[in-house]
N, C-alpha and C positions, 0 to 999 in steps of 0.2 A: 802595592808590590812589596814582597818581603825583602829583608836585607840581602839574602843570598842572590835573589834575582837582580838586585841593583849591582851587585858585584859582577855578575856575569855580563850584564849590559855594559858596565864600565870597561871591562876587559875587551869586549867586542868592539866598543867604540875606540879604545886605544889602539887595537890592532888595525882598525879601519883607518885611523889618522896616520898610524905609522906607515901603512901601505899606500896611503893616498899620494904621498910624495913621489913614490916610484911606480905606482900603478897607472895603467893606461885608463882612458875613458871607458872602454869596454869592460875592463876589470871592475871599475867603480860601479858601473850599472849592474853587473852580475852580483857584486857584493851587496848593492842596495836591495836587489831582489831577494837575496838570501836573508837579508836582515828583515825585510817585510814578511817573508815566509816564516822566519823564526818568531816574529811578533805574533803572527796568526796562530802559530803552533802553541806559543805560550798562552795566548788568550783561550784557545780551545782547551788546553790542559787545566787552566783555571776554572773554566766553566764545568769541566768534568769533575773537578775537585769539589766545586760547590754542589753539583748534583749528588755526588757520593756522600757529601756531608749531610745533605738533606735526607737521603735514604737512610743514613746511619741514625739520624734523629728520629725518623719515622719508625725504624726497627726498635729503637730504645722505647719509644712511646707504646708500641705494640707489646713489647715485653712487659712494660709496667702494667698495661691493661690486663694481660694474661695472668700476671701474678695476682692482681686484685680479684679477677674472676675465679682463679684457683683457690684463693683464700675464702671467697664467698661460697664456692661449691663445697669446700672442706667443712665450713661451718654448717651448711645445709645438710650435708651427709651426717654430721655428728648429731644434729637435731633429729633427723629422721631415724637414725639408729637408736636414739634415746626413746623416741615415740614407739618404735617397733618393739624395743625391749619392754616398755611399759605394757603394750598390747599383749605381748607374750606372757607377761606376769599375770595380767587379768585373765587371759585364756586358761592358764595353768590353774588359777584359783577356781575358775568356773568348772573345769574338768574335775578338780578335786571335790567340789561341791556335788557334782553329778555322781561321782563315785560314792560319796557318802550316802546320797539319796538311794542309789542302787543297792548299796549294802543294807540300808534300812528296809528297802522293799523286799530284799531276799530274806531278811530276818522275819519280816511280817509274814511272808509266804511260808517260811518254815513253821512259824507259830500257827498259821492257818492249817497247815498239814497236820499239826499236832492236835487240832480241834477234835471234839468228840465225833465219832463215826455216825451218830444219829443225825447231827446237823448236816453232814455231807450226804447222807442217805436222803434226808428230806429235800435237799437242794436237787439231788439227782431225780427224785420222784417228781418234783415240780417241773423240772426240764422235760421229763418224759411226758407229763400231762400236757404241757404246752405243745410238744411235738405232735402228740396225738390229735390235739385240737386243730393244729395247722394241717395235718394230714386229712382230717375230716372235712375241713373247709375246702381244701384242695379238691377232694373227691366231689364235694357238693358243687363246686364251680365247674368241674368237668361234666358232671351230670347236667348241670344247667346249660352248659354249652352244647352238649349233645341234644338236649331237649329243644334248644333254640334252632339248632341245625335241622332237626326233624320237623319242627314247626315251619321253618322256611321252606323245606322241601314240600311239606303238605300244602303250604300256601301257593307255591309255584304250580303244584299239580291242580289245585282248585282253580287257579287262574286259567290254566290251560283248559280245564274242563268247562269253565265259565265261557271262555272264548268259543270253544266248540259248541257249547249250548246256544250261545248267541247266534252263531252261524246257522245252527239247526233251526232256531226260532225264526231267523230271517227267511230261511227256505220255506218254513211252514207258513209264515205270513204271506210270502209270495204265492204259495200254494192255495191258501185260503182266499186271497184276492182273486186268483185265477178261477177258483171254484165259484166264488161269488159272481164274477163276471159271466161265467158259463151259465149259472143259474138264472141270471137276469136275461141272458140271451134266450134260454129255453122258455122263460116266462113270457118274454115278448112274442116268441113264436106261437106259444099256446094261445095267448090272447088274440094274436092276429088270426089264428085259425078259427076262433070263436066270435070274430067280429060280426058275422052274419046274424048271430043271435043277439037279442037285445041284452047287452051286458049290464050287470048291476053297477051301480055307481062306485062302490068300493073298489071293484076291479079296475075301473078306469083310473081312479085316484092312485091305486097301487102302482099301475104302470107308469103314470106320470111321475110319481115319487121315485120309482126305481131309476128312470131315465135321468131325472134331475140329480139324484144322488150319484149315479155313475159318472155323470159329467163333472161333478165337483171332485169326486175321488180321482178321476183321470187327471184333472188339473193339478191336484196335489202330487200325484206321481210324477208329473212333468217338472216339479220343483217350483211351480208358481204358487208360493205360499199365500200371498195376499189375495190372488184371484180365487184360490180354493176356499179361503176363509169366507169371502163374500158369497160364493155359491152355496157353501154349507149354511151360512146364515139365512140366505134366501130360501133354502130348502126347509129350514126350521120354521120360518114364518108361514110357509105354505102348508107344511105337514108337521105340526108340532107334536102330534101323537102317533106318528108312523112307527112301525117296528124298526126303522132305521134311524129314528131321531136321536137315540142315545149315541149311536155311532157318529152321527154328524156332529153332535155336541163335543164328543171326544176329539174328533179330528180338528175342530176349531182350536181346542186347547193345544193340540200337537203343533199347529202352525205357529203359535206363539212360542212354544217350547223350542222348536227348531230354529227360531229367530233369536233364541236366548233371552226372550222377554218373559222371564220366569214368573214374575208377579202376576201378569195377566194370564199366563198359562194356568197358574194355581186357581185363579178365580173361575176360569172356564171349566177346569176339571171338577171344581166343586159343584157346578151346575149339573154335571153328569150324575154326581152322587145324590144331589138333592132332588132333581126332577125325575130321574129314572133309577130309583133305588133297586128295582128288580131287573134292571137291564144287564146285558153281558159285559158292559164296559166299566162297571163300577170298580172291579179289582184293578183293572189297568189304570183307571183314573187315580185311585189311591196310590198306586205304585209311582206314577209319574208326578203326583203331588209331592211325595216324599223325596224323589230325586230332585225336583225343582227347589225344595227347601234346602237340600244339601248344597246345591249349586249356589244358593244365596248365602251360604255360610251358617244357616240355622240348623245345627245338628240335632237340637232337641226335638223340634217338630219333625225333622226328617226321619229320625230314628223311630219316633212314635208312630208315624204313618206306615213305615215299613213293617213294624211289628203288628200293626192292625191288619195289614195284608196277610201276614203269616197266620194270625189268629183266626181271621174270618174266612180265608180261602187257603187252607193248609195244603190242599192237593193241587193247586193251580201252578202254572208256570210262573205267574207273577210272584207267588210265595217263594219259589226257588230263587228267583232273581233278587227279591228283597233279602232273603237269608244271606246270600253271597255278598250283597252290598253291605249288610251289617257286619259280617265277618271282616270285610276289608277295612272297616272303620275302627276296628279295635287296635 
C-alpha cells in the first residue's frame, strides 16, 4: 500500500478510536461494516489499477511492434521501388533498341525501294509465274475431283445395273430350271407312251439318268447341299458320259462353294473344264473358279480366270459378270 493510502487508513482509524468512546455498540458495528466495505473498495480499485497497468504495457508492446513492422514495410517498399525503377530503365533501353532496329529497317526498306526497277519487275514476274502455277494446280485438282465424282457416280450406276442384272439372271436361272423340269416331264410322258414298243437301251438309260439328275437337283434346291452332292456323285458314277454329266459335276462344285469350302470347289470346277471341255458349263466353271480364288485372297489367279472367261466367251453372261467383278477390283 502506498504512503497516501496509509495516511487515509490512519485518519480513519483515529476517527474510529475517537468516536469509540462515545459511540454505541450499533454505531461501532456500522462503522466496522463501512470499514470493511472501504477495504473491499480499495482492493477492487487496486486490482483495476493493475489491470489498467497491464493493458497499458500491452498497448506499449503493440505500438513497438507496429513501429518495427512499419520500418520493415518502409524498407521493403524502398527496395521494391528501386527494383521497379531498374526494370523501367531496362524496358526503356529495350524500347530504344527496338526503335533503332525499326529505324534501320525503314532505312533498308527505303534503300530497297531505290533498287533498280528491273529487279522489282523480275520479282513481280516470279510471283506472277508462281500464282499461275498455283492456279493451274488448283484447276487440275478441281478437274480431278470432278472426274472422281463422275467415276463414283458411274460405279454406283454400274453397281445398280449389276444388281439388276443379277436379279434378271436369277429369274432366268429359275426359268431355265422350270424349262428343264418341264422338258424332263415331257420326255417321261413320251417314253411312257412308247413303252409298248421295245425301246432301245439308250432311251431307257436316258430316262433313268434324267430321273436321277432331277432328284439330285431338287435336293440341291431344297438346300440339302451334302445330300445333293452325294446324289450328283452317284449320278456321275452311273452315267459318266451323259449329256447332263457336265451339269452334275458343276453342281458338285457349287455345293462346296455355297458351303464356303472354296478350295474343294475349285478342284470340282476344274473337273468340269478337264472332263467336259465342250460342255455348256465350262464358262460357268471358270467364272466360279475365279470368284473362289478371290474369296481365298488370291487376286492374281482370280483376275487371270475372270479375264480368261472374257477372252474365251466374250458374248456370254459369265463374261459380263467377270467384267463387272474386275472393274470392282480396281
